[in-house]
N, C-alpha and C positions, 0 to 999 in steps of 0.2 A: 502493500500501499504505501503512495506515494501522497504527500501534503509537501502547501508550500514549503522548502527547506529543509524539509523532516522525510524519513523514510522508515516502512515498518514492516516487519515479517515475525509470522507464526513459528515457534518450532518448541524445543524440548530446551530444557536446561540441568547444566548439572552444577549444583554450588556443594565444592568439596565433595563429601562423601552421597549427596542425598542426590538423586535425579529423580527428575519429572520428564515423561515422555511429550511426545507431541500430540498434542496439541496447544498443550497449558501452559506455554511460555511464548514471550513475546519481546521482543526486542526493537527498540525505536532508535534512532541514529540522526543526529541533527550535526550541523560544522560543530558545535560546541561542546555538544555529551552524547553519549550511549547509556540508555535507558534498558533495564530489563525487566519485564514484571512476571512474577509466577504466582500463580492462587494469591493470598492477601500479601506478596512481599514483593516492593519496588526496591531496585539498587540504581540510583544512579551515579555516574562516573564522568566527569569533567574531563575533558580532555588533555590537560594539564598534571593529570589523577593516573593515564594510564601509562605503562611502560612499555608494555607491545600487544601488539594485536597477530595472532597468527593462526593459520591454520590446521587442525586438528583432527588427526584423523583415527576414530575408533577401529571396532571388529568390522560392524557391518553400519556403518555412520560417519557423518563429517562435520564438522561446525566449528566454531570462530573462539579459542583460547583469549580468555581477555583477562591478562597480567595485570594488575593497577598498586598503587603504595599505601591503599586504605584499608589500616588494623582492623577496623569494625565491620568489614565484609569478607564475605570467604574469600580462602586464598585461589581456589580453585577454580572459577566460573567459565563454562564454557557453554557454546550458545548450541544448540543443535539443530542441522536446517537440512531439509532436501535441495533447495536451490543456492549453497554455497557463495557460487559465481556469481550470481543477482548479487548478493549480500555485500561480496568483495569489489563489486562495480559501485556500488552505491557507498560503500565505505570510503571509496578511494576517492570518487568523484566530491566528498566533503571534506579530502584532505588528511585522510586516515591512512597508515601505510599499513597493510596486511601481506606479514612473511609469511613464505612457506614452511608447510610441516618439518618440524627437527627430525622427528621419528613417531612409532608409531604408538598408540595407547596402550598396547596389550599387556 
């Protein structure tokens, strides 16, 4: 879904060891923030709080690993998506760098 200056996508999310499958999570991206919503939780990450965005490959899935500097948020945050290339394209169009996967999540 694309709004003026904002893109969002439905997917799943992994927060540390807690996994929420598709379609119970949503990522929303604007030029200054990335927002993850799942059930009653909302995580807002400002661009300057991001360390790295990287493709993350699971056994049967693909997602976006979000590394950040916030100590009160889950340290392991992955947004699972069936449309990774579309998400990556929109992130990059808003000035985010999305790095390639380093290794498998096996």
